[in-house]
C-alpha positions as CSV (number, residue, x, y, z in Angstrom):
1,M,-44.1,-6.8,0.1
2,N,-44.4,-10.2,0.9
3,I,-42.3,-11.8,3.6
4,K,-39.4,-13.6,1.5
5,T,-39.1,-10.9,-0.3
6,T,-38.5,-8.8,3.2
7,L,-35.8,-11.6,4.6
8,L,-34.2,-10.9,1.3
9,I,-33.4,-7.2,2.0
10,G,-32.5,-7.9,5.1
11,T,-30.2,-10.3,5.0
12,L,-29.3,-8.2,1.8
13,S,-28.9,-4.9,4.5
14,L,-27.1,-7.0,7.3
15,S,-24.3,-8.2,4.5
16,L,-24.1,-4.6,3.6
17,I,-23.3,-3.2,7.1
18,S,-21.0,-6.3,8.0
19,Q,-18.4,-5.1,4.9
20,A,-19.3,-1.7,5.7
21,Q,-17.4,-3.1,9.3
22,E,-14.7,-4.7,7.7
23,P,-11.1,-2.2,6.3
24,I,-11.2,-5.0,3.6
25,Q,-13.4,-3.8,0.7
26,P,-14.7,-6.3,-2.3
27,I,-13.4,-5.7,-5.2
28,K,-16.2,-4.9,-8.1
29,P,-15.6,-5.6,-12.0
30,A,-14.8,-2.3,-14.2
31,S,-16.7,0.0,-15.5
32,N,-17.2,3.2,-16.9
33,I,-14.4,1.5,-19.7
34,N,-14.3,3.4,-23.3
35,L,-13.9,0.4,-25.3
36,A,-12.6,1.3,-28.2
37,M,-10.0,3.2,-26.7
38,M,-9.6,-0.3,-24.4
39,E,-8.9,-2.5,-27.4
40,L,-6.6,0.2,-28.6
41,G,-4.7,0.1,-25.7
42,K,-4.5,-3.9,-25.2
43,K,-2.9,-3.6,-28.4
44,L,-0.2,-1.2,-27.5
45,Y,0.5,-3.2,-24.2
46,F,1.2,-6.2,-26.2
47,D,3.6,-4.1,-28.7
48,P,6.9,-4.7,-28.0
49,R,7.6,-2.5,-31.4
50,L,6.8,0.4,-28.9
51,S,10.4,-0.3,-27.4
52,K,13.6,0.3,-29.3
53,S,14.9,-3.0,-29.7
54,G,11.1,-4.4,-31.4
55,F,11.7,-6.9,-28.2
56,I,10.2,-5.8,-25.3
57,S,6.6,-4.6,-24.4
58,C,4.9,-3.2,-21.5
59,N,4.1,-7.3,-20.7
60,S,7.1,-8.2,-20.5
61,C,7.8,-7.0,-17.0
62,H,3.7,-7.0,-16.4
63,N,2.6,-10.5,-17.8
64,L,-0.7,-11.0,-17.5
65,S,-0.3,-14.8,-17.3
66,M,2.1,-14.5,-14.2
67,G,-0.3,-12.3,-11.5
68,G,0.8,-8.8,-14.0
69,T,4.4,-9.1,-13.1
70,D,7.4,-11.2,-14.1
71,N,8.0,-12.8,-10.8
72,L,11.8,-12.1,-10.8
73,P,13.7,-9.7,-8.1
74,T,14.0,-7.2,-10.8
75,S,13.5,-7.0,-14.2
76,I,15.1,-7.5,-17.4
77,G,15.5,-4.1,-19.6
78,H,17.1,-3.1,-23.2
79,K,20.5,-5.0,-23.7
80,W,19.8,-7.4,-20.5
81,N,20.0,-4.8,-18.6
82,Q,19.2,-5.8,-14.7
83,G,16.7,-3.1,-13.5
84,P,16.9,-1.5,-9.9
85,I,13.4,-3.0,-8.4
86,N,11.2,-5.1,-8.2
87,A,8.2,-5.4,-10.7
88,P,5.1,-4.2,-8.9
89,T,1.9,-5.8,-10.3
90,V,-0.3,-4.5,-12.8
91,L,-3.2,-5.8,-11.4
92,N,-5.7,-3.5,-9.7
93,S,-3.0,-0.8,-10.1
94,S,-6.2,1.5,-11.2
95,F,-6.7,1.6,-7.2
96,N,-3.4,2.6,-6.3
97,I,-2.3,6.0,-5.1
98,A,0.1,6.4,-7.2
99,Q,2.0,4.3,-9.7
100,F,5.7,2.8,-9.0
101,W,6.5,2.2,-5.5
102,D,8.7,5.6,-5.0
103,G,4.8,7.2,-6.3
104,R,6.5,9.3,-9.3
105,A,3.8,8.8,-11.5
106,K,0.2,10.1,-10.2
107,D,-1.5,7.8,-12.4
108,L,-1.5,5.0,-15.3
109,K,-1.5,7.4,-17.9
110,E,2.3,8.5,-16.7
111,Q,3.0,5.7,-15.5
112,A,2.7,4.2,-19.2
113,G,4.9,6.8,-20.5
114,G,8.4,6.3,-17.9
115,P,9.2,2.6,-19.1
116,I,8.8,3.8,-23.1
117,A,11.5,6.4,-22.3
118,N,13.7,5.0,-19.7
119,P,17.2,3.7,-21.6
120,G,17.0,0.5,-18.7
121,E,13.5,-0.6,-19.7
122,M,11.7,0.0,-23.3
123,A,15.3,2.4,-24.4
124,S,12.9,4.7,-27.4
125,T,11.6,7.7,-27.1
126,H,8.2,9.4,-26.8
127,A,9.0,10.7,-30.5
128,I,10.1,7.2,-31.8
129,A,7.6,5.7,-30.7
130,T,4.7,7.6,-31.5
131,S,6.6,8.0,-35.2
132,V,6.4,4.2,-35.2
133,V,3.1,3.6,-34.4
134,K,2.1,6.3,-37.0
135,A,3.7,4.4,-40.2
136,I,1.6,1.7,-39.0
137,P,-1.6,1.8,-41.5
138,G,-3.9,-0.3,-39.0
139,Y,-2.6,1.8,-36.1
140,V,-3.8,5.2,-38.1
141,Q,-7.1,4.1,-38.7
142,E,-7.7,2.8,-35.4
143,F,-6.2,6.2,-33.4
144,E,-8.5,8.2,-35.9
145,L,-11.5,5.9,-34.8
146,V,-11.1,6.5,-30.8
147,F,-9.4,10.0,-31.0
148,G,-9.7,11.7,-33.9
149,K,-7.6,12.6,-37.2
150,D,-4.2,12.8,-36.6
151,K,-3.9,12.3,-33.0
152,I,-1.2,10.3,-32.5
153,N,1.1,10.9,-30.3
154,A,2.5,10.4,-26.4
155,D,-0.6,11.4,-24.6
156,S,-3.7,9.4,-26.5
157,I,-0.9,6.3,-26.7
158,T,-0.3,6.5,-22.7
159,S,-4.5,6.9,-22.8
160,A,-5.0,4.4,-24.3
161,I,-2.7,1.9,-22.8
162,A,-4.1,3.1,-19.1
163,E,-7.9,2.5,-20.4
164,F,-7.0,-1.0,-21.1
165,E,-4.9,-1.3,-17.8
166,K,-8.3,-0.2,-15.8
167,T,-9.9,-3.1,-16.7
168,L,-7.2,-5.5,-15.2
169,V,-9.2,-6.1,-12.0
170,T,-9.8,-9.4,-10.4
171,P,-13.1,-9.6,-8.5
172,H,-14.7,-12.8,-7.0
173,S,-11.8,-13.9,-4.5
174,P,-13.0,-16.1,-2.2
175,F,-12.9,-13.4,0.8
176,D,-14.3,-11.2,-1.7
177,Q,-17.1,-13.5,-1.8
178,W,-16.7,-13.9,2.0
179,L,-17.7,-10.1,2.4
180,L,-20.6,-10.6,0.2
181,G,-22.2,-12.6,2.6
182,D,-21.1,-16.3,1.4
183,K,-19.9,-17.6,4.9
184,E,-18.8,-21.2,3.2
185,A,-16.1,-19.2,1.1
186,I,-13.5,-19.2,3.2
187,S,-12.3,-22.0,5.8
188,A,-12.4,-21.9,9.8
189,K,-8.4,-21.5,9.1
190,E,-8.5,-19.0,6.8
191,L,-11.5,-16.9,9.0
192,A,-8.7,-17.2,11.9
193,G,-5.3,-16.0,9.7
194,Y,-7.6,-12.6,8.3
195,E,-8.5,-12.2,12.2
196,L,-5.0,-12.4,13.1
197,F,-3.8,-10.1,10.0
198,K,-6.9,-7.8,11.6
199,N,-5.5,-7.9,15.7
200,S,-2.1,-7.7,14.6
201,G,-2.1,-4.5,12.8
202,C,-1.6,-5.4,9.0
203,V,-4.7,-3.6,8.4
204,G,-3.6,-0.6,9.1
205,C,-1.2,-0.5,6.3
206,H,-3.1,-3.4,3.5
207,N,-6.6,-2.3,3.4
208,G,-9.4,-1.0,1.2
209,V,-10.0,-2.5,-2.0
210,A,-6.9,-3.0,-3.0
211,V,-5.7,-4.5,0.6
212,G,-2.8,-1.8,0.2
213,G,-1.8,0.7,-2.3
214,S,-3.9,3.4,-0.7
215,S,-0.6,5.0,1.2
216,Y,3.2,5.8,1.7
217,Q,5.3,3.5,4.5
218,K,8.1,3.4,5.8
219,M,9.9,-0.1,5.1
220,G,11.6,-1.1,8.7
221,I,9.4,0.7,11.1
222,I,10.5,-1.0,14.3
223,K,13.8,-2.3,12.7
224,K,15.7,-1.7,9.8
225,F,14.8,-3.8,6.9
226,Q,18.1,-5.4,5.5
227,T,19.0,-4.9,1.9
228,S,21.7,-4.3,-0.7
229,N,19.1,-2.6,-2.7
230,K,19.8,0.6,-3.1
231,A,16.9,2.4,-3.5
232,I,15.4,4.7,-0.9
233,G,11.5,5.2,-1.7
234,L,9.6,8.5,-1.7
235,A,12.9,10.0,-1.0
236,G,14.0,10.2,-4.5
237,V,10.9,12.1,-5.4
238,T,10.4,14.2,-2.7
239,H,14.1,14.6,-1.6
240,K,13.3,14.9,1.6
241,D,15.0,12.9,4.6
242,S,12.1,12.2,6.0
243,D,10.8,10.1,3.2
244,K,13.8,7.6,3.2
245,F,12.8,4.1,2.5
246,M,9.2,5.2,2.9
247,F,7.4,3.0,-0.3
248,K,3.7,2.6,-1.7
249,V,2.2,0.0,0.4
250,P,2.3,-2.9,-1.9
251,T,-1.5,-4.5,-3.3
252,L,-2.2,-8.0,-1.6
253,R,-4.3,-8.6,-4.0
254,N,-3.1,-12.6,-5.9
255,I,-0.1,-12.2,-3.5
256,E,0.2,-15.7,-4.3
257,L,1.2,-15.0,-7.6
258,T,3.1,-11.9,-7.3
259,Y,6.3,-13.0,-5.5
260,P,9.3,-12.2,-5.3
261,Y,8.2,-10.1,-2.3
262,F,9.1,-6.7,-1.3
263,H,11.0,-3.8,-3.6
264,D,14.3,-5.7,-3.8
265,G,12.7,-8.7,-4.5
266,A,14.2,-9.8,-1.8
267,T,12.1,-13.8,-1.1
268,T,9.9,-15.8,-3.4
269,S,8.4,-17.6,0.1
270,L,5.0,-15.5,1.3
271,K,5.3,-17.9,4.6
272,Q,9.3,-15.7,5.2
273,A,7.5,-12.4,4.2
274,V,4.9,-12.7,6.8
275,N,7.6,-13.3,9.6
276,I,9.6,-10.6,7.5
277,M,6.8,-8.0,8.4
278,G,6.0,-9.2,11.2
279,E,9.3,-8.1,12.8
280,I,10.1,-5.4,11.1
281,Q,7.1,-3.3,10.6
282,L,4.9,-4.9,13.8
283,G,7.5,-6.2,16.5
284,R,6.0,-9.5,16.4
285,Q,7.1,-12.6,16.1
286,F,4.8,-15.2,14.4
287,T,4.2,-18.2,15.3
288,A,4.6,-21.0,12.7
289,D,0.6,-22.0,13.4
290,E,-0.2,-18.1,13.3
291,N,2.1,-18.0,9.7
292,D,0.2,-20.7,8.4
293,K,-2.8,-18.9,9.1
294,I,-2.2,-15.7,7.7
295,V,-0.6,-17.4,5.0
296,A,-4.0,-19.5,4.2
297,F,-6.1,-15.9,4.2
298,L,-4.0,-14.3,2.2
299,K,-4.2,-17.0,-0.2
300,T,-8.1,-16.8,-0.2
301,L,-7.3,-12.7,-1.8
302,T,-7.1,-14.2,-5.3
303,G,-9.6,-13.4,-7.5
304,D,-10.0,-13.9,-11.4
305,A,-7.6,-13.5,-13.9
306,P,-8.7,-10.6,-16.6
307,A,-10.2,-13.0,-19.4
308,F,-9.4,-11.8,-23.2
309,D,-8.1,-12.9,-26.3
310,L,-5.1,-11.9,-27.1
311,P,-4.9,-9.1,-29.3
312,Q,-3.8,-9.3,-33.1
313,L,-1.5,-6.4,-34.0
314,P,-1.0,-4.6,-36.7
315,P,1.5,-5.5,-39.6
316,S,4.4,-3.2,-39.7
317,V,4.7,-1.9,-43.1
318,A,7.9,-1.1,-45.8
319,E,7.9,2.6,-44.3
320,T,7.9,1.7,-40.4
321,P,11.2,2.4,-38.7
322,K,12.9,-0.4,-38.1
323,P,13.7,-1.7,-34.6
324,E,17.4,-2.1,-33.9
325,P,17.7,-5.5,-32.1
326,F,20.7,-6.2,-29.0
327,K,23.0,-8.6,-29.1
């Protein structure tokens, strides 16, 4: 082994040690993906025919051109229904401990089935959505290729959507590049913001690969969070008073793109969001300079958006059940 190789190995080892000491880990590109299932899931993700109206798709509320969300305080569903809670980003959602703010879905597959049958969202049923897919010849052929003959059902539909969603990760952010050893990837101001982020206690909840998503925490530890939103968080699932206002910690990946913030979509300002969290979660008043630095750091968490060709959806035929448009 020559000196150059030895130095390279030493540099890589130091980089790995440095990563291990940080509470945040870099995102790795998606792996172990069933490509045929993923391509099928991509079509279903963008297909509004899974909804009763034929108007709403998964991408309506989790728009992949808008940070994986819809940038609305709460989403708009069937018959212009105003949803009860802010739509979390679908980007990097595979790293979450569970899905939805209250964690009522254990994984991406279970989550994918929720909106289809929710009367305020896509307003269909799993049986109707399945009958629509079964009556589209192009889907019949593709499902047979991926799952086998006569395997179009709610389970295979949601499995395919989940397989596509697993690919929606955003690696190569400036901060990840810094974690991987490129010390020029972020500025001195951004690094100072990261140090504040760590030393102030933000990493107690926002850590790991997704910089969040791995735990439930009470919204308003030090001071009550003022909101008119009626969501009670995890308590709606467990029915325990102790779980009231416990919400899944959101990922901070791509946070500059996923406004408005919090489960009620209370603010579109990242600076205001940082101040609110400092006050109600940490009991700390950040100065304007500290706030600027933390926001600068948060913006380094924006990674590469998933890149793919928009799918060409298979056409309906005369036998395909027709949507019920709303006025």
